[in-house]
N, CA, C and O atoms as CSV, one atom per row, in Angstrom:
chain,resi,resn,atom,element,x,y,z
A,1,MET,N,N,0.851,-1.172,0.000
A,1,MET,CA,C,0.000,0.000,0.000
A,1,MET,C,C,0.898,1.236,0.000
A,1,MET,O,O,1.791,1.360,0.838
A,2,THR,N,N,0.661,2.139,-0.932
A,2,THR,CA,C,1.512,3.319,-1.021
A,2,THR,C,C,1.041,4.461,-0.142
A,2,THR,O,O,1.862,5.256,0.314
A,3,ASP,N,N,-0.253,4.566,0.109
A,3,ASP,CA,C,-0.752,5.683,0.891
A,3,ASP,C,C,-1.749,5.209,1.949
A,3,ASP,O,O,-2.929,5.029,1.649
A,4,PRO,N,N,-1.282,5.005,3.190
A,4,PRO,CA,C,-2.173,4.510,4.238
A,4,PRO,C,C,-3.278,5.502,4.623
A,4,PRO,O,O,-4.351,5.083,5.059
A,5,ILE,N,N,-3.032,6.806,4.469
A,5,ILE,CA,C,-4.057,7.795,4.803
A,5,ILE,C,C,-5.202,7.715,3.786
A,5,ILE,O,O,-6.372,7.782,4.162
A,6,ALA,N,N,-4.869,7.573,2.515
A,6,ALA,CA,C,-5.906,7.411,1.488
A,6,ALA,C,C,-6.706,6.141,1.745
A,6,ALA,O,O,-7.919,6.124,1.539
A,7,ASP,N,N,-6.039,5.070,2.194
A,7,ASP,CA,C,-6.726,3.825,2.533
A,7,ASP,C,C,-7.701,4.047,3.683
A,7,ASP,O,O,-8.821,3.536,3.655
A,8,MET,N,N,-7.282,4.807,4.694
A,8,MET,CA,C,-8.157,5.101,5.829
A,8,MET,C,C,-9.402,5.861,5.375
A,8,MET,O,O,-10.520,5.511,5.753
A,9,LEU,N,N,-9.207,6.890,4.574
A,9,LEU,CA,C,-10.337,7.691,4.107
A,9,LEU,C,C,-11.267,6.871,3.224
A,9,LEU,O,O,-12.484,7.048,3.279
A,10,THR,N,N,-10.715,5.980,2.413
A,10,THR,CA,C,-11.535,5.115,1.569
A,10,THR,C,C,-12.335,4.137,2.414
A,10,THR,O,O,-13.500,3.875,2.112
A,11,ARG,N,N,-11.740,3.597,3.458
A,11,ARG,CA,C,-12.478,2.686,4.352
A,11,ARG,C,C,-13.654,3.408,5.008
A,11,ARG,O,O,-14.751,2.856,5.100
A,12,ILE,N,N,-13.425,4.644,5.464
A,12,ILE,CA,C,-14.511,5.413,6.085
A,12,ILE,C,C,-15.592,5.717,5.051
A,12,ILE,O,O,-16.779,5.537,5.324
A,13,ARG,N,N,-15.190,6.176,3.867
A,13,ARG,CA,C,-16.137,6.508,2.797
A,13,ARG,C,C,-16.985,5.293,2.429
A,13,ARG,O,O,-18.203,5.408,2.293
A,14,ASN,N,N,-16.352,4.130,2.266
A,14,ASN,CA,C,-17.078,2.909,1.901
A,14,ASN,C,C,-18.019,2.459,3.012
A,14,ASN,O,O,-19.138,2.025,2.738
A,15,ALA,N,N,-17.573,2.558,4.266
A,15,ALA,CA,C,-18.423,2.152,5.388
A,15,ALA,C,C,-19.648,3.057,5.512
A,15,ALA,O,O,-20.738,2.583,5.834
A,16,VAL,N,N,-19.477,4.348,5.262
A,16,VAL,CA,C,-20.604,5.281,5.315
A,16,VAL,C,C,-21.605,4.951,4.213
A,16,VAL,O,O,-22.813,4.937,4.450
A,17,ARG,N,N,-21.102,4.687,3.009
A,17,ARG,CA,C,-22.000,4.362,1.894
A,17,ARG,C,C,-22.741,3.048,2.113
A,17,ARG,O,O,-23.872,2.891,1.653
A,18,ALA,N,N,-22.113,2.104,2.811
A,18,ALA,CA,C,-22.742,0.806,3.094
A,18,ALA,C,C,-23.560,0.846,4.386
A,18,ALA,O,O,-24.143,-0.161,4.786
A,19,ARG,N,N,-23.600,2.015,5.039
A,19,ARG,CA,C,-24.383,2.225,6.281
A,19,ARG,C,C,-23.923,1.337,7.440
A,19,ARG,O,O,-24.743,0.885,8.240
A,20,HIS,N,N,-22.622,1.089,7.531
A,20,HIS,CA,C,-22.088,0.307,8.641
A,20,HIS,C,C,-22.066,1.161,9.912
A,20,HIS,O,O,-21.889,2.377,9.830
A,21,PRO,N,N,-22.241,0.548,11.077
A,21,PRO,CA,C,-22.203,1.325,12.324
A,21,PRO,C,C,-20.788,1.741,12.720
A,21,PRO,O,O,-20.604,2.743,13.410
A,22,ARG,N,N,-19.788,0.972,12.284
A,22,ARG,CA,C,-18.402,1.312,12.632
A,22,ARG,C,C,-17.466,0.763,11.565
A,22,ARG,O,O,-17.850,-0.051,10.725
A,23,VAL,N,N,-16.216,1.238,11.624
A,23,VAL,CA,C,-15.201,0.784,10.683
A,23,VAL,C,C,-13.905,0.585,11.456
A,23,VAL,O,O,-13.615,1.323,12.398
A,24,GLU,N,N,-13.124,-0.418,11.050
A,24,GLU,CA,C,-11.833,-0.680,11.687
A,24,GLU,C,C,-10.717,-0.381,10.699
A,24,GLU,O,O,-10.773,-0.776,9.534
A,25,ILE,N,N,-9.696,0.327,11.190
A,25,ILE,CA,C,-8.594,0.806,10.366
A,25,ILE,C,C,-7.293,0.371,11.024
A,25,ILE,O,O,-7.176,0.482,12.245
A,26,PRO,N,N,-6.305,-0.121,10.272
A,26,PRO,CA,C,-5.012,-0.446,10.879
A,26,PRO,C,C,-4.435,0.769,11.610
A,26,PRO,O,O,-4.528,1.893,11.117
A,27,HIS,N,N,-3.850,0.548,12.769
A,27,HIS,CA,C,-3.404,1.624,13.655
A,27,HIS,C,C,-2.126,2.300,13.195
A,27,HIS,O,O,-1.188,1.647,12.737
A,28,SER,N,N,-2.104,3.620,13.325
A,28,SER,CA,C,-0.886,4.431,13.286
A,28,SER,C,C,-1.225,5.720,14.028
A,28,SER,O,O,-2.395,6.084,14.139
A,29,ARG,N,N,-0.220,6.399,14.530
A,29,ARG,CA,C,-0.468,7.632,15.284
A,29,ARG,C,C,-1.090,8.711,14.399
A,29,ARG,O,O,-1.946,9.473,14.849
A,30,HIS,N,N,-0.664,8.771,13.159
A,30,HIS,CA,C,-1.183,9.776,12.228
A,30,HIS,C,C,-2.670,9.544,11.953
A,30,HIS,O,O,-3.465,10.484,11.978
A,31,LYS,N,N,-3.040,8.284,11.690
A,31,LYS,CA,C,-4.447,7.951,11.439
A,31,LYS,C,C,-5.294,8.171,12.684
A,31,LYS,O,O,-6.435,8.623,12.587
A,32,LEU,N,N,-4.745,7.856,13.852
A,32,LEU,CA,C,-5.462,8.075,15.101
A,32,LEU,C,C,-5.713,9.573,15.307
A,32,LEU,O,O,-6.786,9.967,15.765
A,33,GLY,N,N,-4.733,10.399,14.973
A,33,GLY,CA,C,-4.901,11.850,15.087
A,33,GLY,C,C,-6.006,12.369,14.180
A,33,GLY,O,O,-6.799,13.218,14.588
A,34,ILE,N,N,-6.063,11.866,12.950
A,34,ILE,CA,C,-7.121,12.270,12.020
A,34,ILE,C,C,-8.484,11.848,12.562
A,34,ILE,O,O,-9.436,12.627,12.527
A,35,ALA,N,N,-8.577,10.620,13.063
A,35,ALA,CA,C,-9.842,10.123,13.610
A,35,ALA,C,C,-10.281,10.948,14.823
A,35,ALA,O,O,-11.472,11.212,14.988
A,36,GLN,N,N,-9.342,11.355,15.663
A,36,GLN,CA,C,-9.697,12.158,16.832
A,36,GLN,C,C,-10.158,13.558,16.434
A,36,GLN,O,O,-11.037,14.120,17.087
A,37,ILE,N,N,-9.585,14.129,15.381
A,37,ILE,CA,C,-10.066,15.424,14.891
A,37,ILE,C,C,-11.495,15.279,14.362
A,37,ILE,O,O,-12.345,16.131,14.621
A,38,LEU,N,N,-11.757,14.197,13.620
A,38,LEU,CA,C,-13.115,13.959,13.124
A,38,LEU,C,C,-14.100,13.810,14.275
A,38,LEU,O,O,-15.235,14.279,14.190
A,39,LYS,N,N,-13.670,13.159,15.346
A,39,LYS,CA,C,-14.524,13.011,16.528
A,39,LYS,C,C,-14.744,14.356,17.209
A,39,LYS,O,O,-15.865,14.677,17.604
A,40,GLY,N,N,-13.685,15.140,17.349
A,40,GLY,CA,C,-13.795,16.442,17.992
A,40,GLY,C,C,-14.700,17.410,17.247
A,40,GLY,O,O,-15.354,18.255,17.859
A,41,GLU,N,N,-14.737,17.286,15.927
A,41,GLU,CA,C,-15.578,18.163,15.102
A,41,GLU,C,C,-16.994,17.605,14.938
A,41,GLU,O,O,-17.846,18.263,14.340
A,42,GLY,N,N,-17.261,16.400,15.462
A,42,GLY,CA,C,-18.606,15.834,15.440
A,42,GLY,C,C,-18.961,15.026,14.207
A,42,GLY,O,O,-20.132,14.709,14.000
A,43,TYR,N,N,-17.982,14.684,13.383
A,43,TYR,CA,C,-18.272,13.905,12.173
A,43,TYR,C,C,-18.397,12.418,12.460
A,43,TYR,O,O,-19.129,11.722,11.757
A,44,VAL,N,N,-17.706,11.915,13.467
A,44,VAL,CA,C,-17.809,10.500,13.845
A,44,VAL,C,C,-18.083,10.414,15.339
A,44,VAL,O,O,-17.942,11.393,16.072
A,45,GLY,N,N,-18.473,9.231,15.771
A,45,GLY,CA,C,-18.745,9.010,17.189
A,45,GLY,C,C,-17.469,8.654,17.937
A,45,GLY,O,O,-16.467,9.363,17.850
A,46,ASP,N,N,-17.516,7.564,18.662
A,46,ASP,CA,C,-16.388,7.151,19.496
A,46,ASP,C,C,-15.221,6.643,18.648
A,46,ASP,O,O,-15.416,5.997,17.618
A,47,VAL,N,N,-14.013,6.948,19.103
A,47,VAL,CA,C,-12.784,6.471,18.476
A,47,VAL,C,C,-12.000,5.717,19.539
A,47,VAL,O,O,-11.696,6.272,20.595
A,48,SER,N,N,-11.669,4.450,19.272
A,48,SER,CA,C,-10.922,3.673,20.250
A,48,SER,C,C,-9.872,2.813,19.547
A,48,SER,O,O,-9.990,2.496,18.363
A,49,VAL,N,N,-8.840,2.447,20.315
A,49,VAL,CA,C,-7.785,1.569,19.809
A,49,VAL,C,C,-8.012,0.193,20.420
A,49,VAL,O,O,-8.094,0.049,21.639
A,50,VAL,N,N,-8.112,-0.824,19.553
A,50,VAL,CA,C,-8.409,-2.190,19.981
A,50,VAL,C,C,-7.300,-3.101,19.475
A,50,VAL,O,O,-6.820,-2.938,18.353
A,51,GLU,N,N,-6.891,-4.061,20.304
A,51,GLU,CA,C,-5.891,-5.032,19.868
A,51,GLU,C,C,-6.593,-6.220,19.245
A,51,GLU,O,O,-7.478,-6.822,19.853
A,52,LYS,N,N,-6.190,-6.555,18.026
A,52,LYS,CA,C,-6.699,-7.735,17.326
A,52,LYS,C,C,-5.516,-8.638,17.072
A,52,LYS,O,O,-4.735,-8.414,16.147
A,53,GLY,N,N,-5.387,-9.648,17.887
A,53,GLY,CA,C,-4.217,-10.524,17.782
A,53,GLY,C,C,-2.987,-9.753,18.218
A,53,GLY,O,O,-2.956,-9.194,19.315
A,54,LYS,N,N,-1.974,-9.719,17.367
A,54,LYS,CA,C,-0.774,-8.977,17.737
A,54,LYS,C,C,-0.738,-7.587,17.093
A,54,LYS,O,O,0.258,-6.875,17.220
A,55,PHE,N,N,-1.825,-7.191,16.399
A,55,PHE,CA,C,-1.905,-5.880,15.765
A,55,PHE,C,C,-2.952,-5.011,16.447
A,55,PHE,O,O,-3.887,-5.518,17.067
A,56,LYS,N,N,-2.790,-3.710,16.329
A,56,LYS,CA,C,-3.773,-2.765,16.842
A,56,LYS,C,C,-4.588,-2.227,15.680
A,56,LYS,O,O,-4.076,-2.059,14.574
A,57,VAL,N,N,-5.876,-1.957,15.942
A,57,VAL,CA,C,-6.735,-1.313,14.961
A,57,VAL,C,C,-7.445,-0.144,15.632
A,57,VAL,O,O,-7.667,-0.141,16.842
A,58,ILE,N,N,-7.792,0.839,14.826
A,58,ILE,CA,C,-8.573,1.981,15.303
A,58,ILE,C,C,-10.015,1.687,14.946
A,58,ILE,O,O,-10.336,1.481,13.775
A,59,ARG,N,N,-10.889,1.667,15.943
A,59,ARG,CA,C,-12.309,1.423,15.713
A,59,ARG,C,C,-13.028,2.772,15.767
A,59,ARG,O,O,-13.011,3.457,16.789
A,60,VAL,N,N,-13.651,3.134,14.665
A,60,VAL,CA,C,-14.340,4.419,14.547
A,60,VAL,C,C,-15.833,4.152,14.399
A,60,VAL,O,O,-16.258,3.462,13.472
A,61,ALA,N,N,-16.630,4.706,15.321
A,61,ALA,CA,C,-18.085,4.591,15.245
A,61,ALA,C,C,-18.604,5.710,14.350
A,61,ALA,O,O,-18.327,6.884,14.593
A,62,LEU,N,N,-19.350,5.346,13.327
A,62,LEU,CA,C,-19.868,6.327,12.373
A,62,LEU,C,C,-21.177,6.915,12.893
A,62,LEU,O,O,-21.926,6.251,13.610
A,63,ARG,N,N,-21.446,8.170,12.523
A,63,ARG,CA,C,-22.655,8.861,12.995
A,63,ARG,C,C,-23.632,9.057,11.850
A,63,ARG,O,O,-23.249,9.327,10.711
A,64,TYR,N,N,-24.909,8.912,12.188
A,64,TYR,CA,C,-26.005,9.126,11.246
A,64,TYR,C,C,-27.062,9.982,11.929
A,64,TYR,O,O,-27.199,9.940,13.152
A,65,ASP,N,N,-27.821,10.769,11.139
A,65,ASP,CA,C,-28.887,11.582,11.716
A,65,ASP,C,C,-30.122,10.699,11.958
A,65,ASP,O,O,-30.121,9.531,11.568
A,66,PRO,N,N,-31.169,11.237,12.592
A,66,PRO,CA,C,-32.353,10.397,12.882
A,66,PRO,C,C,-33.013,9.798,11.643
A,66,PRO,O,O,-33.673,8.763,11.742
A,67,ASP,N,N,-32.850,10.424,10.482
A,67,ASP,CA,C,-33.427,9.884,9.249
A,67,ASP,C,C,-32.560,8.796,8.621
A,67,ASP,O,O,-32.962,8.177,7.636
A,68,GLY,N,N,-31.375,8.556,9.184
A,68,GLY,CA,C,-30.476,7.534,8.665
A,68,GLY,C,C,-29.457,8.057,7.670
A,68,GLY,O,O,-28.717,7.272,7.077
A,69,ASN,N,N,-29.405,9.372,7.476
A,69,ASN,CA,C,-28.417,9.954,6.565
A,69,ASN,C,C,-27.093,10.130,7.293
A,69,ASN,O,O,-27.066,10.495,8.468
A,70,ALA,N,N,-26.006,9.871,6.596
A,70,ALA,CA,C,-24.681,9.962,7.202
A,70,ALA,C,C,-24.315,11.418,7.483
A,70,ALA,O,O,-24.679,12.316,6.723
A,71,ILE,N,N,-23.593,11.642,8.579
A,71,ILE,CA,C,-23.096,12.976,8.901
A,71,ILE,C,C,-21.995,13.345,7.903
A,71,ILE,O,O,-21.930,14.488,7.450
A,72,ILE,N,N,-21.136,12.392,7.559
A,72,ILE,CA,C,-20.087,12.623,6.563
A,72,ILE,C,C,-20.703,12.399,5.184
A,72,ILE,O,O,-21.087,11.281,4.841
A,73,THR,N,N,-20.794,13.471,4.398
A,73,THR,CA,C,-21.324,13.327,3.043
A,73,THR,C,C,-20.208,13.319,1.997
A,73,THR,O,O,-20.407,12.843,0.880
A,74,GLY,N,N,-19.048,13.839,2.354
A,74,GLY,CA,C,-17.924,13.846,1.432
A,74,GLY,C,C,-16.612,13.790,2.180
A,74,GLY,O,O,-16.480,14.353,3.267
A,75,LEU,N,N,-15.644,13.111,1.598
A,75,LEU,CA,C,-14.333,12.933,2.226
A,75,LEU,C,C,-13.319,12.799,1.096
A,75,LEU,O,O,-13.324,11.805,0.370
A,76,THR,N,N,-12.453,13.794,0.944
A,76,THR,CA,C,-11.501,13.759,-0.165
A,76,THR,C,C,-10.081,13.956,0.327
A,76,THR,O,O,-9.822,14.689,1.282
A,77,MET,N,N,-9.180,13.288,-0.346
A,77,MET,CA,C,-7.750,13.423,-0.099
A,77,MET,C,C,-7.265,14.628,-0.887
A,77,MET,O,O,-7.616,14.772,-2.059
A,78,VAL,N,N,-6.467,15.497,-0.278
A,78,VAL,CA,C,-5.951,16.670,-0.985
A,78,VAL,C,C,-4.489,16.445,-1.341
A,78,VAL,O,O,-4.131,16.447,-2.519
A,79,SER,N,N,-3.651,16.254,-0.347
A,79,SER,CA,C,-2.227,16.047,-0.566
A,79,SER,C,C,-1.985,14.554,-0.790
A,79,SER,O,O,-2.445,13.719,-0.011
A,80,ARG,N,N,-1.271,14.232,-1.845
A,80,ARG,CA,C,-1.000,12.838,-2.189
A,80,ARG,C,C,0.505,12.604,-2.199
A,80,ARG,O,O,1.273,13.566,-2.217
A,81,PRO,N,N,0.942,11.350,-2.188
A,81,PRO,CA,C,2.388,11.096,-2.205
A,81,PRO,C,C,3.084,11.697,-3.425
A,81,PRO,O,O,4.241,12.104,-3.326
A,82,GLY,N,N,2.421,11.760,-4.552
A,82,GLY,CA,C,3.031,12.312,-5.753
A,82,GLY,C,C,2.905,13.811,-5.881
A,82,GLY,O,O,3.608,14.424,-6.685
A,83,ARG,N,N,2.012,14.421,-5.096
A,83,ARG,CA,C,1.798,15.864,-5.173
A,83,ARG,C,C,1.368,16.381,-3.805
A,83,ARG,O,O,0.196,16.300,-3.439
A,84,ARG,N,N,2.305,16.898,-3.075
A,84,ARG,CA,C,2.028,17.450,-1.753
A,84,ARG,C,C,1.486,18.863,-1.901
A,84,ARG,O,O,1.980,19.642,-2.717
A,85,ILE,N,N,0.464,19.195,-1.108
A,85,ILE,CA,C,-0.154,20.514,-1.141
A,85,ILE,C,C,0.055,21.162,0.225
A,85,ILE,O,O,-0.339,20.609,1.252
A,86,TYR,N,N,0.672,22.325,0.227
A,86,TYR,CA,C,0.948,23.059,1.457
A,86,TYR,C,C,0.229,24.403,1.421
A,86,TYR,O,O,-0.023,24.955,0.350
A,87,ALA,N,N,-0.098,24.922,2.601
A,87,ALA,CA,C,-0.744,26.230,2.696
A,87,ALA,C,C,-0.295,26.918,3.979
A,87,ALA,O,O,-0.156,26.284,5.024
A,88,GLY,N,N,-0.071,28.211,3.882
A,88,GLY,CA,C,0.204,29.013,5.065
A,88,GLY,C,C,-1.089,29.246,5.831
A,88,GLY,O,O,-2.169,28.926,5.335
A,89,HIS,N,N,-0.991,29.798,7.032
A,89,HIS,CA,C,-2.203,29.956,7.849
A,89,HIS,C,C,-3.204,30.924,7.223
A,89,HIS,O,O,-4.399,30.837,7.506
A,90,GLU,N,N,-2.744,31.834,6.385
A,90,GLU,CA,C,-3.654,32.768,5.725
A,90,GLU,C,C,-4.225,32.194,4.431
A,90,GLU,O,O,-5.183,32.741,3.886
A,91,GLU,N,N,-3.656,31.109,3.935
A,91,GLU,CA,C,-4.052,30.537,2.649
A,91,GLU,C,C,-4.903,29.277,2.781
A,91,GLU,O,O,-5.233,28.658,1.769
A,92,ILE,N,N,-5.267,28.882,3.998
A,92,ILE,CA,C,-6.032,27.640,4.184
A,92,ILE,C,C,-7.420,27.835,3.574
A,92,ILE,O,O,-8.175,28.697,4.023
A,93,PRO,N,N,-7.764,27.043,2.556
A,93,PRO,CA,C,-9.040,27.264,1.861
A,93,PRO,C,C,-10.225,26.762,2.674
A,93,PRO,O,O,-10.129,25.729,3.336
A,94,PRO,N,N,-11.350,27.488,2.629
A,94,PRO,CA,C,-12.565,26.985,3.290
A,94,PRO,C,C,-13.151,25.827,2.476
A,94,PRO,O,O,-13.021,25.790,1.252
A,95,VAL,N,N,-13.785,24.897,3.158
A,95,VAL,CA,C,-14.392,23.736,2.501
A,95,VAL,C,C,-15.900,23.949,2.467
A,95,VAL,O,O,-16.525,24.194,3.498
A,96,MET,N,N,-16.469,23.855,1.287
A,96,MET,CA,C,-17.915,24.020,1.091
A,96,MET,C,C,-18.409,25.357,1.665
A,96,MET,O,O,-19.454,25.411,2.312
A,97,GLY,N,N,-17.670,26.403,1.429
A,97,GLY,CA,C,-18.068,27.732,1.896
A,97,GLY,C,C,-17.991,27.879,3.399
A,97,GLY,O,O,-18.701,28.705,3.972
A,98,GLY,N,N,-17.147,27.100,4.053
A,98,GLY,CA,C,-16.994,27.189,5.499
A,98,GLY,C,C,-17.764,26.140,6.269
A,98,GLY,O,O,-17.629,26.058,7.490
A,99,ILE,N,N,-18.568,25.334,5.594
A,99,ILE,CA,C,-19.356,24.304,6.282
A,99,ILE,C,C,-18.494,23.097,6.624
A,99,ILE,O,O,-18.692,22.474,7.667
A,100,GLY,N,N,-17.542,22.760,5.762
A,100,GLY,CA,C,-16.728,21.564,5.926
A,100,GLY,C,C,-15.513,21.781,6.803
A,100,GLY,O,O,-15.375,22.806,7.470
A,101,LEU,N,N,-14.644,20.801,6.787
A,101,LEU,CA,C,-13.465,20.761,7.647
A,101,LEU,C,C,-12.233,20.440,6.815
A,101,LEU,O,O,-12.261,19.548,5.967
A,102,THR,N,N,-11.151,21.175,7.063
A,102,THR,CA,C,-9.855,20.874,6.471
A,102,THR,C,C,-8.974,20.324,7.578
A,102,THR,O,O,-8.939,20.889,8.671
A,103,ILE,N,N,-8.265,19.241,7.323
A,103,ILE,CA,C,-7.323,18.688,8.292
A,103,ILE,C,C,-5.922,18.916,7.754
A,103,ILE,O,O,-5.611,18.549,6.621
A,104,LEU,N,N,-5.072,19.531,8.587
A,104,LEU,CA,C,-3.703,19.855,8.201
A,104,LEU,C,C,-2.711,19.147,9.098
A,104,LEU,O,O,-2.975,18.901,10.274
A,105,SER,N,N,-1.559,18.822,8.520
A,105,SER,CA,C,-0.437,18.318,9.286
A,105,SER,C,C,0.526,19.496,9.449
A,105,SER,O,O,1.154,19.922,8.481
A,106,THR,N,N,0.641,20.017,10.661
A,106,THR,CA,C,1.441,21.206,10.934
A,106,THR,C,C,2.644,20.842,11.794
A,106,THR,O,O,2.731,19.713,12.279
A,107,PRO,N,N,3.573,21.773,11.992
A,107,PRO,CA,C,4.680,21.509,12.912
A,107,PRO,C,C,4.210,21.286,14.355
A,107,PRO,O,O,4.940,20.712,15.163
A,108,LYS,N,N,2.995,21.738,14.677
A,108,LYS,CA,C,2.433,21.533,16.012
A,108,LYS,C,C,1.527,20.307,16.068
A,108,LYS,O,O,0.786,20.129,17.035
A,109,GLY,N,N,1.578,19.466,15.045
A,109,GLY,CA,C,0.762,18.254,15.014
A,109,GLY,C,C,-0.419,18.418,14.074
A,109,GLY,O,O,-0.543,19.435,13.392
A,110,LEU,N,N,-1.282,17.420,14.040
A,110,LEU,CA,C,-2.477,17.479,13.206
A,110,LEU,C,C,-3.464,18.468,13.789
A,110,LEU,O,O,-3.679,18.496,15.001
A,111,MET,N,N,-4.068,19.283,12.933
A,111,MET,CA,C,-5.031,20.297,13.380
A,111,MET,C,C,-6.114,20.470,12.329
A,111,MET,O,O,-5.916,20.164,11.153
A,112,SER,N,N,-7.266,20.968,12.776
A,112,SER,CA,C,-8.287,21.380,11.822
A,112,SER,C,C,-7.850,22.714,11.228
A,112,SER,O,O,-7.026,23.414,11.817
A,113,GLY,N,N,-8.390,23.067,10.078
A,113,GLY,CA,C,-8.026,24.314,9.421
A,113,GLY,C,C,-8.317,25.528,10.283
A,113,GLY,O,O,-7.541,26.484,10.306
A,114,GLN,N,N,-9.434,25.489,10.988
A,114,GLN,CA,C,-9.817,26.602,11.853
A,114,GLN,C,C,-8.828,26.763,13.011
A,114,GLN,O,O,-8.436,27.882,13.340
A,115,ASP,N,N,-8.429,25.661,13.622
A,115,ASP,CA,C,-7.456,25.724,14.720
A,115,ASP,C,C,-6.091,26.199,14.227
A,115,ASP,O,O,-5.397,26.934,14.928
A,116,ALA,N,N,-5.706,25.778,13.015
A,116,ALA,CA,C,-4.424,26.195,12.452
A,116,ALA,C,C,-4.415,27.694,12.172
A,116,ALA,O,O,-3.404,28.358,12.403
A,117,ARG,N,N,-5.531,28.237,11.676
A,117,ARG,CA,C,-5.617,29.683,11.447
A,117,ARG,C,C,-5.468,30.443,12.759
A,117,ARG,O,O,-4.754,31.443,12.827
A,118,LYS,N,N,-6.148,29.962,13.802
A,118,LYS,CA,C,-6.073,30.621,15.115
A,118,LYS,C,C,-4.662,30.551,15.696
A,118,LYS,O,O,-4.189,31.510,16.306
A,119,ALA,N,N,-3.986,29.400,15.502
A,119,ALA,CA,C,-2.636,29.226,16.036
A,119,ALA,C,C,-1.593,29.914,15.164
A,119,ALA,O,O,-0.444,30.066,15.580
A,120,GLY,N,N,-1.976,30.331,13.961
A,120,GLY,CA,C,-1.049,31.012,13.073
A,120,GLY,C,C,-0.015,30.098,12.449
A,120,GLY,O,O,1.111,30.521,12.190
A,121,VAL,N,N,-0.386,28.837,12.202
A,121,VAL,CA,C,0.538,27.895,11.571
A,121,VAL,C,C,-0.098,27.325,10.310
A,121,VAL,O,O,-1.313,27.140,10.241
A,122,GLY,N,N,0.729,27.055,9.331
A,122,GLY,CA,C,0.293,26.397,8.107
A,122,GLY,C,C,0.865,25.003,8.072
A,122,GLY,O,O,1.478,24.548,9.038
A,123,GLY,N,N,0.666,24.333,6.973
A,123,GLY,CA,C,1.209,22.985,6.847
A,123,GLY,C,C,0.655,22.281,5.638
A,123,GLY,O,O,0.114,22.907,4.727
A,124,GLU,N,N,0.794,20.972,5.638
A,124,GLU,CA,C,0.318,20.147,4.541
A,124,GLU,C,C,-1.171,19.868,4.709
A,124,GLU,O,O,-1.603,19.401,5.762
A,125,ILE,N,N,-1.952,20.153,3.673
A,125,ILE,CA,C,-3.386,19.881,3.727
A,125,ILE,C,C,-3.594,18.396,3.464
A,125,ILE,O,O,-3.335,17.920,2.359
A,126,VAL,N,N,-4.055,17.666,4.463
A,126,VAL,CA,C,-4.215,16.218,4.362
A,126,VAL,C,C,-5.508,15.865,3.642
A,126,VAL,O,O,-5.484,15.134,2.651
A,127,CYS,N,N,-6.650,16.381,4.134
A,127,CYS,CA,C,-7.929,16.023,3.544
A,127,CYS,C,C,-8.993,17.068,3.841
A,127,CYS,O,O,-8.810,17.937,4.694
A,128,ASN,N,N,-10.098,16.970,3.129
A,128,ASN,CA,C,-11.265,17.809,3.347
A,128,ASN,C,C,-12.451,16.910,3.666
A,128,ASN,O,O,-12.607,15.841,3.076
A,129,VAL,N,N,-13.287,17.352,4.605
A,129,VAL,CA,C,-14.461,16.581,5.019
A,129,VAL,C,C,-15.650,17.523,5.028
A,129,VAL,O,O,-15.541,18.666,5.472
A,130,TRP,N,N,-16.799,17.039,4.534
A,130,TRP,CA,C,-18.030,17.815,4.642
A,130,TRP,C,C,-19.195,16.884,4.773
A,130,TRP,O,O,-20.336,17.335,4.877
């Protein structure tokens, strides 16, 4: 696998489309940070690390509204291994006119676009969620 972050986002996207209650993703600190940002912004439910045999997995509970529609309607990868996209704190683009979420990898760790603007740091734009 060349891009584990793209794999994580694809697993979440596929699980949402199939209406699964949760999804399991192979563990890494970077993926766990992305999942915790999604939880903090209210896009997913509980995020936990579970041991399966000798490996760890991140278990992410997906959220749906009372009508059964998914909270996450779109999830796209921005920066890829072949083309990295960087933005300064003043250049972080809004997602869906400010409704969505940008996740950045900054020198201060993973942050949402709004938190990065407030902290005055830029970085690599990992993904957009709406």
